[in-house]
N, C-alpha and C positions, 0 to 999 in steps of 0.2 A: 516478605517483599520476593515480589517473580519481576527481574527485570526481563525487558527484551526490544531492551535494543543496549549496545556496543558499539562504544568505539575503537575506533582502526586506524595504523598507519600506513597506507601502501611504500615499499621495497622502494618504487622508482615512484610512482605517481602520474595520475594523467596528465595530458600536457595538448591544455583545447587550442583551438584556433587561433587565438591572440602568442603563444607559445607560453601561458602561464601554465601551472604545475599545483596540483590539486593531488597532494596526500592524506590528508585529516578526513575523513567519515566515518558514517554510523550507520549501524546495521544492526535490521531489525529479526527477531523471532520470522521464522517460516512458519503462515500457515498449511493447512488441510490445502484449501486454494493457492496459493503460492505454490503449490506442487502437479497440481491436480489441473489446474486450465491450459500451462503449458503445453501439456501432452495435448491437446488441440487444434495447440500452429501446426498451421504448413512447414515452416522451419524447422519444427524438431521433428514432423514427420520425412522429410527427407535427408534431413539430420540430426541424429540423437546426440550429438556433442552440441547443439545448440538451443538444447533447455536449459545449461547451463550458463548463456548469454541473457537468457530468457526469467529465471530464479532470481541471480541477481539485480540486473534490474526491479525488479519489483519488491529488494530484500534492501537493496541502500537506498537509504534515506536521504542521505548529506555524502557530498563530496567535494570538499572545501568548498569553493565561489559559488557551487554549476547553482542554477536556478529551479535544472530535471536530470533527474538520472533516468538514460531509456538505454535501450539496447543497442545504440548508437553511441554511445557513451564505454559502454562494456566491452565493444567492438573492438574500440581501439588501442582496449589497455595493453599495456606491455605483459608478454608470457606470466612474467616473474610476479605483475602484480594480481592477474587474474589467477595463477598455485595459490598466491598468498590470500583470494578471496574465498575459494574453491574450500583452502582448510578448512580459514575460521569459520566461513559458515556452517562446515562438517561440527567443528567442534560448540558452536552457539547453539546449535540446534540439535545435538546425542546428547551438548551435556547440561548444559543451560552457563556455560561460562567462558570466557572467554583463553581459562589457564591450563594448563596442560597436566594432567599426572604423568609423574616423574620420579625416579625410584633412585636415590641417593646408589653408585656404586660399592660405596664402602661399606655403609650400613643397613640399607636394603629398607629402608624410610621411604613411604610413598608420600608425596608433597606434590600442590600445584604449585606454579610456577607460571608467571607471565612474565612474555620476552619484553626488552623494551621496546619501543621504538627504535628504527634506523634511524640512529645521527641521534638519538637521543638519552 
């Protein structure tokens, strides 16, 4: 069975206007349209780095108790969380898994490793 949604835990968390911290979320696999549509956005034409903001706003389906994930939410993430989400996006969309492929330095055996959520 194909897994299309992946849970994640942000290292720091999004802080909303009331001061609540949102760390637990879900990201779905990206579709072709998720990657194509943002290219027409004038914000991406003005600054290609904005593509990441638009992509993440499209594929994150849940973050804490927030009702809607939009570019404003992604824009206000801490840098550590943005870097984490970029890596997470790459992993799930390239391999279909949230796990890392790692090699034991002693026996050279390769295996999957999924890090524990921060504080967990």
